[in-house]
C-alpha positions in Angstrom: -32.8 51.5 60.6 -36.4 53.3 60.3 -39.7 51.9 60.8 -40.3 50.7 57.8 -37.3 48.5 57.3 -38.5 46.7 60.7 -41.2 46.7 59.9 -40.6 44.6 56.0 -38.0 42.5 58.4 -40.5 41.5 60.5 -43.0 40.7 56.9 -40.2 39.3 55.6 -39.5 36.6 58.7 -43.4 35.9 58.8 -43.1 35.2 55.0 -40.0 32.9 55.4 -41.7 31.3 58.1 -44.7 30.6 56.2 -42.8 29.4 53.0 -40.0 26.7 54.9 -41.9 25.9 58.2 -45.7 25.7 57.7 -44.9 25.0 54.1 -42.8 21.6 54.5 -45.8 20.5 56.6 -48.3 21.6 54.0 -46.1 19.7 51.5 -46.5 16.8 53.3 -50.1 16.9 53.8 -50.6 18.0 50.4 -49.8 15.6 48.3 -50.2 12.7 50.6 -54.0 13.2 49.2 -52.6 13.5 46.3 -50.9 9.7 46.1 -53.9 8.9 48.2 -51.9 8.2 50.9 -55.2 10.0 53.0 -58.3 11.3 52.5 -61.5 10.1 50.6 -59.4 7.5 48.2 -57.8 6.0 51.2 -59.7 2.9 52.5 -58.8 3.8 56.1 -60.4 7.6 56.3 -59.7 9.3 58.8 -56.9 6.6 60.6 -54.7 7.6 58.0 -54.8 11.4 58.5 -54.1 11.0 61.7 -50.9 8.9 60.5 -50.1 11.6 58.2 -50.9 14.5 61.1 -47.7 12.9 62.8 -45.6 13.2 59.4 -47.0 16.6 58.8 -45.9 17.7 62.2 -42.8 15.9 62.5 -41.5 17.5 58.9 -43.1 21.0 60.5 -40.1 20.6 63.2 -37.1 20.0 60.9 -38.1 22.7 58.7 -38.4 25.1 61.7 -35.0 24.0 62.9 -33.8 24.6 59.2 -35.3 28.4 59.6 -33.6 29.0 62.9 -30.6 27.9 60.9 -30.5 30.9 58.8 -29.5 33.0 61.9 -27.2 31.2 63.1 -23.3 31.3 62.2 -22.1 30.5 58.7 -20.7 27.7 58.9 -20.2 24.3 57.4 -23.2 22.9 59.8 -25.4 25.5 58.6 -24.6 25.2 55.3 -25.2 21.4 55.2 -28.6 22.2 56.5 -29.7 25.4 54.5 -28.2 25.2 50.8 -26.8 21.3 50.9 -26.0 22.2 47.1 -23.0 24.1 47.7 -22.1 21.7 50.9 -21.4 18.9 48.7 -18.9 21.5 46.4 -16.0 21.1 48.8 -17.9 19.3 52.0 -18.1 22.4 54.1 -14.0 23.1 53.8 -14.9 26.3 52.7 -17.0 27.1 56.2 -15.4 25.3 58.3 -12.5 26.7 60.4 -8.6 25.8 59.4 -6.8 23.6 61.2 -5.2 24.5 64.6 -1.9 23.2 64.3 -0.7 25.5 67.2 -3.4 23.7 69.8 -2.7 20.4 68.0 -6.2 19.7 67.2 -8.3 20.1 63.7 -12.2 20.3 63.6 -12.1 18.7 60.3 -14.2 15.4 61.9 -16.6 17.6 62.0 -18.0 16.1 58.6 -19.0 13.1 59.9 -21.9 15.3 62.1 -22.3 17.3 59.0 -22.9 14.0 56.6 -26.2 13.3 58.6 -27.8 17.4 58.4 -26.5 17.4 54.3 -29.4 14.6 54.6 -31.7 16.3 56.3 -31.0 19.6 54.3 -31.6 17.1 51.3 -34.6 15.6 52.3 -36.2 19.3 53.8 -35.0 21.0 50.1 -37.3 17.9 49.0 -40.0 18.7 50.7 -40.3 22.3 50.5 -39.0 22.2 46.4 -40.5 19.2 45.2 -43.2 18.2 47.7 -44.2 22.1 48.3 -44.9 22.8 43.7 -47.3 19.7 43.4 -48.5 20.6 46.9 -49.1 24.1 46.3 -50.8 23.3 43.0 -53.1 21.1 44.8 -54.0 23.2 47.7 -55.1 26.7 45.7 -56.7 24.0 43.6 -59.4 23.6 45.9 -59.0 27.4 47.2 -60.2 28.3 43.2 -63.0 25.9 43.3 -61.0 24.1 40.9 -61.7 20.7 42.5 -63.3 19.6 45.4 -66.9 19.9 46.3 -67.7 22.9 45.0 -67.0 22.1 41.3 -69.8 22.3 39.2 -71.0 19.6 36.9 -68.5 17.0 38.5 -68.7 15.0 41.5 -65.7 15.9 44.2 -64.0 12.4 43.6 -64.0 13.6 39.6 -63.0 16.6 40.4 -59.7 15.3 42.6 -58.9 12.8 40.0 -58.8 15.3 37.2 -56.6 17.4 39.4 -53.9 15.0 40.2 -52.5 15.4 36.9 -51.8 18.5 37.4 -49.6 18.2 40.5 -47.6 15.3 39.9 -46.4 17.0 36.7 -45.3 20.1 38.7 -43.9 17.6 40.9 -41.7 16.0 38.5 -41.1 19.5 37.1 -40.1 20.3 40.4 -38.0 17.3 40.7 -35.9 18.2 37.5 -35.1 21.2 39.3 -34.0 20.3 42.2 -31.1 18.3 40.7 -29.8 21.1 38.4 -28.7 22.4 41.7 -26.3 19.5 42.0 -25.3 20.3 38.5 -21.8 22.3 37.3 -22.6 26.2 36.5 -24.9 26.3 33.4 -27.1 29.2 31.7 -29.5 26.1 31.1 -29.9 25.4 34.8 -29.3 29.7 35.4 -32.8 30.0 33.2 -34.6 27.4 35.7 -32.9 28.1 39.3 -32.6 32.0 38.8 -34.7 33.5 35.7 -34.0 36.8 37.2 -30.7 36.7 36.7 -31.1 35.1 33.2 -33.1 37.1 31.7 -31.0 40.3 32.7 -28.1 38.9 31.0 -30.1 39.0 27.5 -29.2 42.8 27.4 -25.7 42.1 28.3 -23.0 43.0 25.6 -21.4 39.5 24.4 -17.9 41.0 25.2 -18.4 41.0 28.7 -17.6 38.3 31.3 -20.2 35.4 31.4 -20.4 34.5 34.9 -18.7 37.6 37.2 -21.2 40.2 37.4 -23.4 41.2 40.6 -26.6 41.8 38.0 -25.6 38.0 36.8 -25.9 36.6 40.3 -22.5 35.6 40.1 -19.0 35.9 41.8 -15.6 36.7 39.9 -14.7 33.1 39.6 -18.0 32.7 37.5 -20.2 30.8 39.7 -23.6 31.1 40.0 -25.2 32.2 43.4 -28.6 30.4 43.6 
């Protein structure tokens, strides 16, 4: 291990924290304004923003828990919260310990704990990948003077109104993309979920296997790793 690797690890952890933890709370905050749940278009004004801060901070904490699970043991609970689309394939059996018949007990009852964790995992996935998509366009549009009080020739309200459709369309595309994670493996889903792998496959010969190459992001059984 050299100094460059340590530095890049620190940067990687920071970016992961920004995307998955700060991004979770920020997605709630951003889309709540798009949907008039807070901001200038909400009749409750400051009170609405104060209430939504609670929601953003709670989701931030859930995102932090999910983030920490990434660095824990690779078990079925971790899979349920970090990769719920993979957990639901076999309900965590692939990550769960085998029955310990010699001791007279089994951990198959863990599914009772995994189900609520799975629900939290799906919720956070929706927040990060769907709300986060719309919220990202909403936030950066203000940074780039595409809306808000710095747009020339328009009132802040008019600029925001014009840009709400962009955030909502992006939200809908994010929802479609998330649903594709729960579909059977297909090149159409691969093109949406892993475009970097799909485009590499364009140069692959027709006689080569269709899912097992490392380049394609698959495994020897033809499953796509997303």
